[in-house]
C-alpha positions, 0 to 999 in steps of 0.5 A, a space after each residue: 481791572 485795577 486792584 491794589 495788592 492785598 498782602 497775605 502776611 499778618 502782623 508780626 507776632 510778638 516775641 515771647 521771651 522767658 527766664 527760667 532757673 531750672 536747677 539742673 537741665 538733665 535730671 531724670 524724671 517721669 519721662 526717662 533719663 532726660 525727664 527734666 529736659 522733656 518736662 521743661 520743653 513741654 512747659 515752654 511749648 505750652 507758654 508759646 515761648 520763642 526765646 528762653 534764658 536758662 540759669 543753673 543748667 549744671 552742664 559742664 563742657 563734658 556734658 554738652 554732647 549728651 545735652 545736645 543728643 537729648 535735645 535732638 531726641 526730644 524734638 524728634 520723638 516727642 515733637 516738641 519743636 526744634 531749638 538752637 542753643 548757646 551755652 556757657 558751661 558750668 564749673 561743676 555739675 552741681 552749680 552754675 551754667 547758663 544757656 539760651 534757647 531760640 526756636 529754629 523756626 525764627 531763623 529758617 523764616 528769617 524773622 530773627 537774625 544774629 547781627 554778628 558772629 556770636 561771641 564766645 562765653 568769657 571764661 572769667 564769668 564761670 558759666 554765669 553770663 552769656 549774651 547774643 547780638 539779636 535783630 528782630 522786628 525792627 529791634 537791634 538789641 543784645 540778649 543776655 542771660 545771667 546768673 549772679 552768685 547766691 548769698 555772697 553779696 560782695 561777689 555779687 557787687 564784684 560781678 556787676 562791676 566786672 561783667 554787667 557794667 561793661 555790657 550795659 555800656 555797649 551801644 544799642 538796646 538790651 534785653 536781659 533775662 537773669 536770676 539776680 539773687 537780690 531784690 531791688 524793693 524789699 517791700 514789694 519783692 519780698 516777704 522778709 527783710 533783706 538788708 544786704 540787698 539794698 547795697 547790691 541794688 544801688 550798685 546795679 542801678 549805678 553801674 547799669 543805667 538805662 535798664 528798666 524792670 518789665 514786670 514792675 513797669 507794667 505792674 507798679 504795685 503788684 506783689 508776685 514772687 518767682 522763688 518761694 521757700 519755706 521761710 520766705 518768698 522773693 522776686 529774684 528772676 527778672 527781665 530787664 529792658 532798655 528804657 527806649 525799648 520799654 514801650 514795645 513791651 506788651 506783657 510780663 508775668 510770672 507763671 507758676 506750677 512748672 518743674 523747677 523750684 524757680 517760677 518761669 518769667 515770661 515777657 512779650 515784645 512787639 515789633 516796631 511799626 516799620 517792621 510791620 507788613 503793609 495793610 490790606 489796602 483798598 477794597 477790591 472791585 466786585 467783578 460780578 459783571 464779567 458773568 454777562 456779555 452785555 455788561 462786559 461790553 459796556 465796561 469795554 466801551 467805557 474803557 476805550 473812551 477813557 483811554 482815547 483821552 489819555 495823555 501821551 506824555 509819560 509824566 502826564 500819563 503818570 498823573 492821569 493814571 490814579 484818577 483813571 483807576 478811581 473812575 474805573 472803580 466807580 464805573 464798575 461798581 454799578 455794573 456789578 450791582 446790576 449783575 448781582 441783581 440778575 443772579 438773585 433774579 435767576 435763583 428766584 426764577 430757578 426756584 419758581 421753575 422747579 415748583 412749576 415742574 413739580 406741580 405739573 408732574 403732580 397733576 400727571 401722577 393724579 391721572 390728568 393725561 392731558 397735562 403730559 406735554 405741559 409737564 415735559 415743557 415745565 421740566 425743560 424750563 426748569 433745566 434751562 433756569 438751572 443753567 442760567 442761575 449757575 452762569 457765574 459758578 460755571 465761569 469761576 470753575 472754568 477759570 480755576 481749571 485754566 489756572 491749574 495748568 489744564 488747556 483745552 485740546 482742539 484736536 481731542 475735542 474734535 475727535 471726541 465730539 460726535 457730529 452735529 447731526 448725531 446729537 439730534 433726533 431726526 424723527 419719531 413715530 406716532 402711535 398712528 404710524 405717522 412720523 414727525 421731525 418737529 423738536 417741539 412735539 418729540 417730548 410729548 411723543 416720548 411721554 405718550 410712549 412711556 405712558 402706554 408702556 406703564 399703563 398697558 395690560 399685564 401679560 403674565 398670569 400671576 401679574 393678571 391676578 394681581 391686576 385683578 386685585 388692583 382693579 377690585 380696589 379701584 372699583 371700591 375707590 369709585 363706589 360712592 362710599 364714606 370713609 368708613 365704608 371704604 375702610 370696611 371694604 378694604 378690611 374685608 377684601 385687602 387686609 384680611 387676604 393680605 395678612 392671611 397670605 403673610 402668615 403662610 407665605 411670608 411678608 413681601 419685601 420692604 418696598 412692596 409692603 410699604 407700597 401696600 400700606 400706602 395704597 390702602 391708606 390712600 384708598 381709605 383717606 382720599 379714595 385713590 385707586 392703586 392705578 392713580 396712587 403716586 407712591 407706586 414706584 412701578 406705576 410712574 411714567 418712566 423716562 420723565 424727570 429723574 427716571 429718564 433712560 437712554 433707550 426704551 426697554 423691551 415691552 415685555 420686560 416693562 410689563 412683567 417688571 411692574 408687578 411684584 406680586 407675580 413671584 407669589 402663589 395664588 394665596 387667595 385659594 389657599 386661605 379660602 380652603 383653610 377657612 372652609 376646613 374650619 367652617 363651611 360658611 366661613 369667609 376671610 372676614 371671619 378671622 377678624 372676630 375669631 377667638 382662640 380657645 387654649 388647650 386644656 388637658 387632652 383637649 386641643 386648642 380650637 378656634 371660635 368661628 362664628 361662635 362655634 368651636 372649630 378644632 384646628 390642627 394648623 399651628 399657623 392658623 391658630 397663631 394668626 387667630 391669636 394675633 387677631 384676637 389681640 386687636 380691639 373689636 371692630 365697631 361694625 360687623 357684617 351679618 352672620 353667614 347663612 346656615 343651611 336651612 335658614 329661611 330668608 324673608 
């Protein structure tokens, strides 16, 4: 498939240049012995500077090893980035000295290069001038860092004529970042009159023509200052750029709030269009058609027909090739749209198949045994739809696996794959003793087998008693009662006995208790018996859907494990005995109307059962009656129990 190369490179970022008079580079501070250096590095990192021209470093020749060690320590321990430095040593540790900091990443990536050997700083400059020949982003310029004498205007003009004028006369573009110690326009660049600056500014313009102030070019009327003292403020720090390179300047600003008495001046320089990487190219052709064999065959037939008409002459073939690529892209587009539509249809079919399978299993769980074969077929159809919907993702996964270097081994595949006959079930036995080898009937036989296992009668004695309770609730569900009638019956038979058992034997486990609550709610609201309620995890058809097992478990294990109450004692007899101890005519439903009489003096606490106080020495029974007494009274109660000697008409 023809594809135009899409470059992964982005547009070359702008070169961030800064000019900073630091008034001492190795002064102590809050960060330790080299606190000022660390604070400055943090400042430059926050401003994302690539090149920094520093004035007044106050570093003599004897201090260079110490400064180099401090810079390496800060870069390693504080992770402030690696820098390459060039220095012009100061004549003393109290004045002078300039340096240029450039990030090492620019050199390692090849983005920035030095055009020739770095010239040694001239001794006559007394640590006030340093320049490097730099090539970056299609620009070849001389990067200079200067610090002119302060307060001595004749010395400033002499420095301009002796050092800056020859540098400006050199061929090529220039980028100068310096503390000039004079202003060119006192009305905009200062707050007080500076008459001597006019002569120095005129001398500089005459000696160094072709240089423009980057800040003033972008902000012609803005007043901003880089040096502020108690009596005045002025813009002494400036970045000058050749007029031919001035259109590449993106920004220039004075940043306040940094660890020096001079503010930081930052400028951004854009690369030339020739240095920018190529664009992203044409849009790639969508290849959804590769997921389907018939679409691939149609495209292959078209390519063979087009190639058959290709010219044999090399020159004519080169002229024919661009038109062939365009035609191929146009032909592949509709096929990819067809493939995309098939993907959408497959996803919709998968969703519909899953919904149909869920509906079929819901019918089975509601007690429709005749729907078992349909549920098995619906689940198989849902699985087939899922496989069809993921055909594209499966192909991409396989291609990614092959691209990582993995290769399928025919020998290992042949040894690990079982024979074809082993992957098929030869036959299954029906309940009547006959067998079948028809694959379409085997799912129904498996479903029927698990249905018989899960619905067979229990064999454990305790499980049989629980089954009797479930059978009683099932008969209640089948009675022609209203919702209130079912609620009354459930309260009288299940709720009272269960709560009484919980008081003396403890609550069942969380899932079991949750099943009990859901079963009672289903009985009252929808007249569902426990056998037909779908929330029972032990009554579902094991082996259908997600509960599929590789082999049938023993029948006795399946019958015994589906009754979680088999581990509890016969609590119904215990509850009845305790109630009869209180009153000879009491029933479990009497607890719903029982009231507790608190102890007073020597009288013990007692329970009112059927309106008669019955003393009790069982704290658990008193606690249970107290809990019931806190409930609101029921709206309907059964008739009072018969007393001995009562005449019934």
